C-alpha positions in Angstrom: 23.5 -17.0 7.3 19.8 -16.2 7.4 18.1 -12.8 7.8 18.3 -11.1 11.2 14.8 -10.6 12.4 14.2 -8.0 15.1 12.0 -9.4 17.9 10.3 -6.0 18.6 8.8 -5.7 15.1 5.9 -8.1 14.7 5.8 -9.4 11.1 2.1 -10.1 11.3 1.4 -6.4 11.9 3.8 -5.4 9.1 1.7 -7.5 6.7 -1.6 -6.1 8.0 -0.4 -2.5 7.9 0.8 -3.1 4.3 -2.3 -4.9 3.1 -5.1 -3.0 4.9 -3.6 0.5 4.8 -6.5 2.8 3.8 -4.3 5.2 1.8 -2.9 2.3 -0.2 -6.4 1.0 -1.0 -8.0 4.3 -1.9 -5.1 5.8 -4.0 -4.2 2.6 -5.9 -7.9 1.9 -6.7 -8.6 5.4 -7.9 -5.4 5.6 -9.9 -6.3 2.1 -11.4 -9.6 3.5 -12.5 -7.9 6.4 -14.2 -5.4 4.2 -16.0 -5.9 4.0 -19.8 -3.5 1.1 -20.4 -2.8 -2.1 -18.5 0.9 -1.1 -18.1 -0.1 1.9 -16.0 -1.5 -0.5 -13.3 2.1 -0.8 -12.0 2.4 3.0 -11.7 -0.9 3.1 -9.9 0.2 0.4 -7.4 3.4 2.3 -6.8 1.5 5.5 -6.1 -0.7 3.7 -3.6 2.3 2.2 -1.8 3.9 5.7 -1.6 0.6 7.1 -0.1 0.4 4.2 2.4 4.0 4.8 3.5 3.4 8.5 3.9 0.4 7.8 6.0 2.4 5.4 8.2 5.1 8.1 8.5 2.6 10.6 9.7 1.0 8.2 12.1 4.5 7.3 13.5 5.4 11.0 13.8 2.2 11.7 15.7 2.6 8.5 17.8 -0.8 7.2 17.2 -1.7 3.5 17.5 1.4 1.3 18.0 3.0 2.6 14.9 6.2 3.8 16.6 7.5 0.2 16.7 6.5 -0.2 13.0 8.4 2.9 12.1 11.5 0.7 12.0 9.9 -1.6 9.6 8.6 0.9 7.1 10.6 -0.7 4.2 8.8 -4.0 4.8 5.4 -2.2 4.9 6.3 -0.4 1.7 7.1 -3.7 -0.1 3.8 -5.3 1.1 1.9 -2.2 0.2 3.5 -2.3 -3.3 2.3 -5.8 -4.0 -1.2 -5.1 -2.5 -1.3 -1.8 -4.4 -0.8 -3.7 -7.7 -3.8 -5.9 -6.8 -6.0 -2.9 -5.8 -5.0 -1.0 -9.0 -5.9 -4.0 -11.1 -9.3 -4.2 -9.4 -9.8 -0.5 -10.1 -8.8 -1.0 -13.7 -11.1 -4.0 -14.1 -14.1 -2.3 -12.6 -13.9 1.1 -14.2 -16.4 0.1 -16.9 -18.9 -0.8 -14.2 -18.5 2.4 -12.2 -18.8 4.9 -15.0 -15.1 5.2 -16.0 -14.0 5.1 -19.6 -12.5 2.0 -21.1 
C-alpha cells in the first residue's frame, strides 16, 4: 500500500515553499556563519527550518498568498526546509572567511 497523497496539496508548491522560504535561507545562512565547528551546521539548518515553518504558520494564520492550502502540508515543508537549511548553513559556514567572520 503506497502513500495516500491529498489532491488539494500541490507537491511542487510544497517543495518551492520549503526550498525558497526567505526565513529558512536567512536564518540558516546566518547561523552557519556563526558556527565554530562543522557539527553545528546541522543545528543551524534545524534553526532555519523552524524559522521557515514559523513564517509559513504566520502566513497561513493571516491567510496571505495561497498558504491556507499548504497549512495542511506544513510537515512536508518542514522536512524540505530542513534539508535546504543544511545546504544554506553549509554555504554560510564555507563563506564566513570571505565575509569577515572568524574561522
